[in-house]
N, C-alpha and C positions, 0 to 999 in steps of 0.2 A: 942509494935511495930506492932502488927497485924492490928490495925486500920490504922496506917500510911501506911503500905504496901498496904492495900486495897485501900486507897485513891489514891496512885500512880498508882495502876493497873487500876482503873477506868479512870484516865486521859490518860493512855496509850491506852485505848480502845476507846477513843473519836473519832468518825468517822463522819466528816462533808464533804460530797462529794462536790468537787468544782462545782460551778454552774455559770461559767463565762458568760458574755455577748458574743453573737456569734462573734462579731468583736473585741474581747479583744486583740488578737495578732496584728491585723491590726491597732487598735487604738494606741498601744504602738509602733508599727513600724513607724507610722507617727510621733509620738512624738520623737522617736529616731533620725529620719532624721533631725528634727529641732535642737535637742540637739547637734548632731555631726556636723551640717552644718553651724552654725552661729559662727562668730568670738567671742572668749572669751574676748579679750582686757584685758588681765591680767595685773594688776598693783600690785607691792609689794614695801614695804618701811621697811627698817631695823629699829628695835626698840631696844633701849638700854635696856639691861636686866642684872641683877647682876650675874646670873649663866652663867659662861663663856662657859660651854659645850653646851649651847642651843643657836642657832642662831634663833632669833625670828623676824618675819616679820608680819606687817599688810598686808593683801592681799585682793584684790577685783577682781571680774570678772563679765561678763555680763550674765544674765539669758536670756531665749529665748524671753522675752518680753522687754528686755532692762534694767530691774532692775539690779542694781549693788549689787551683793551678796558679803558680807563682812565677814571677818574672820581672822584666824591666820594660818600662816605657820611656823612650828618649825622644824629646821633641826638639826640632831645630828652631832658631830664632824666627823664621818665617811663620811658624805656627801661631805666633802672637797676633798676627794680623789676618790670618785666613787658614782655611783647611789645606793640608798638605798630603801628598801621597805617603804611603807607608810600605816598608819592607818588613815582613814577619819572618823572624829567624828561628829555625828549628835546629837544635844542636845534634851532634853525633852521639852514638851509643855510649852510655856510661858517663856522659858529660853533663853540662848545665849551661845556662846562659853565661856569656863572657862578661868581664868587667866593662863598664859603660864606654870607656875610651876606645875599646876595640871596635866600636861601631861608629867612630868619629867620621870616617869617610862618607858615610851615608848622611850624617848630619851636615857636613860641609856641602854636600850635594843639594841639601834642602829637603831631604826626606825624613819622616819620622821612622822610628824603629820600635818594634815590639818583639822582644826576645823572651821566650818562655822556657821554664824548666819542666821537662817531662817527668812524670812520676817515678819514684823509686830509683832515681839515678843520682848524679852528684849534685843536683841543684836543691832547691828548697821545697819541692813538691813531694808530698807523701801520697798515700792512696787510701780512700775510704772503702775500696773493694779488695777482697782477697781473690785468689785464683785457684782453680782446680788442677787437674792432672797436667803434667808437662814439666820440662826442665826450667831452670831459673833464667835462661836467656830471654831477651825481650820477645823473640819470635816464638818461643816455646811456652811461656807462662800461660797456663790454662788453655792451651791451643785445642783441647778436645771440645771446648764450648766456644763457638765463634763469636758469641755476643758477650762473653765474660772474660775473654783472653786479653793478654797484655797488648797485643798489637791493635785490637779493637779500641782499647782505651787510648793508645798512642795516636791513632788516626782521629778519633772523636775529640780528644783534647786539642789536637792541632786545629780542627775545624771550629771548635769553640773560640780559639784565638782569633780566627777571622771574624766571628761575631763580636768579640771584644773590640777589635779594631774598628768595626763598623759603628759601634756604640761610643767611641771616643770622639768628643766634640772637635778636637783639633785635626782629625783625620778625614780626608776625602774618601768616602766609602766607594767611590767609583774608580779609585786608583790604588788598589791593593795588590802588592806583589808578595810572593813567598820564596824563601830560599833556605838552603841547608846543605850539609855535607854528610855523606854516608847514610846513617839512619835518617838524619835530617833531610838529605837529598831525596831519599825514597818517600819520606812523608810529604815533602813539597810537591812531588809529582802526583801523589795520591790526592792531596787536597786540591790541587789544580783540576784534577779529574772530577772530584766530588762536590766542589763548590763553584757555582757560577759567578760568585763575587770576586774570585781571583782573576786578575787581569794580566798577570805576568808570573812566570815560574822560572827560577834559576836553580837547577839541581846539580850539585857537585858530587862526583863519584857515588851515585845513588844506590842505596840498598833496596830491598823489597822488589827485586827484579828477577823473574824466572826462578821462583822458589824451588821448583822441582830439580833444576840443574844445581842450584846451590846446595840443596839437601844431599844430592848424589856426590857432589865434589867436597862436601864438608867445608865450605869456604866461609871464612869470617865468623860472624855471630850465629850462623846456622849450624855450626859444628856440634854444639851441645844437643840440638834437636836431632841431628843425624845419629848421634850416639844413643839418644832415647829410643829412636826407631830401631836401631840395631838390636837393642835389648828387648824391645816390644814390637816385633814386626807386624803384629795384628793391627797396630794403630796407623800404619802407613796410609791406607786409603782414606781414612777419615781426616787425617792431618793434611794430606794433599788437597782434599776437597775444601777444608776450612781455610787453608792458605790461599786458595783461589779467590777468595773474597778480598784479599789484600795485595795480590800480586799486580804490580804495575804493568805487566804484560797484558793483563785483562782490563786494567783501568785506563791505560794510555789512550785508547780510541775515544774516550769520553772527554779528553782535554780539548778545550776550545780557545785557549789563550796562547800568546807567543811563549816559546820555551827555549831556554838556553841550558845545555847540559855539558858537563866536563867528565872526562874519565882518564885514568892512568892505564896505559897499555901493558904495564907490568904489575898491575894491582892484583894481589892474591886474595884480598878481602872482598871486594866487590868487582869481580873480574869483568873486563871490557865486553866480553860476549854477552854477559847478563845485562849490562847497561844497554847495549845496542839492541838486545831482544825486546826491551821495552821501548826504547827510543824509536825504533823502526816502525812501531805501531802507532805513533803519534801522528794525527792527521792535520793538526793545526800548524801554523808557522813554527819552524823549529830549526835550531842550530846546535851543532855538537863540536866540541873541541877536544880531540884526543891528544894526550901528551905522551910522546913516544917512550921516554925513559922513566916516567913517573910511576910510582906505586900508589899507595892509598892517599898520598897527599894531593894527587891530581895536579892541577895547574898551580896550586898554592897561590903565592902573592902575584904571580904573573897573570893568573886568571882573574884576580880582583879587579884590575882595570877594565877588563872586558865586560865584567858584570856591571860595573858602574856606567860604562858607556851604553850598555844594553838597556838598563833601567832608565837612564837619562833620556834616551831616544824614545822609549815607549811610554813612560809615565810622567815625565817632568814637562810641565807646560812652559 
């Protein structure tokens, strides 16, 4: 156990000082005005589902560029008689929202679920915007322009989901939680930092943490961007500056809600030192569960119960 304890102590001591762009807060303030100021044009359609305790809807709403963000809204029986808390689920890279029954534990808890499909991945959401220079990975698409790149749309689409939850009559807008794994975990941390409406954040094996280190290590979904810079080294400074607007190392100090994080200590995709680099900069109530032998699956099903207990304690009345 001595070795394991020492590894945890090393991670707890990881100190990566935030180095945000000078206009970070102004940049996200301008984005926030767009996110809150444009009509959502929410549409929802009831879907027949064999589990009677789940009211399942296909839902869509408009992103700030007009893209229709699609996903699922699932309501528990309690929503028929009053507003309920919601957990907004952000999926991992290349994926999409899961089948409705995969969220059944939240419904049994009495919480609503809003699960969205990020654009141009495996879900139903396309994109009304194109992208400029950069590789095809989510962190690289159009990265030379910070307000037109893929990760800007990723974050703003996720923040629009918070607005959609607030506009849903069955949802208590004072009890909004966000969660996700990998790409979705990184997004959950960022949205918690950028939206004061988020009252709880649960981020599993989060990405978007310490981009400079990930770029250098070529870890996970940043490897394609590393190769892009290898072939075009003159782009490095601009890319690092633009990534600074989206790095959770820089955004973490803005989080004000309770946070639950998980990571796998053998994770080669979102390495634990990157996760701790962001986590150690969170100033609000926070808890982290490192899983000793886990890779990118993190705590898996074992961590699911911990999340349910955390959500129940913080947001269920």
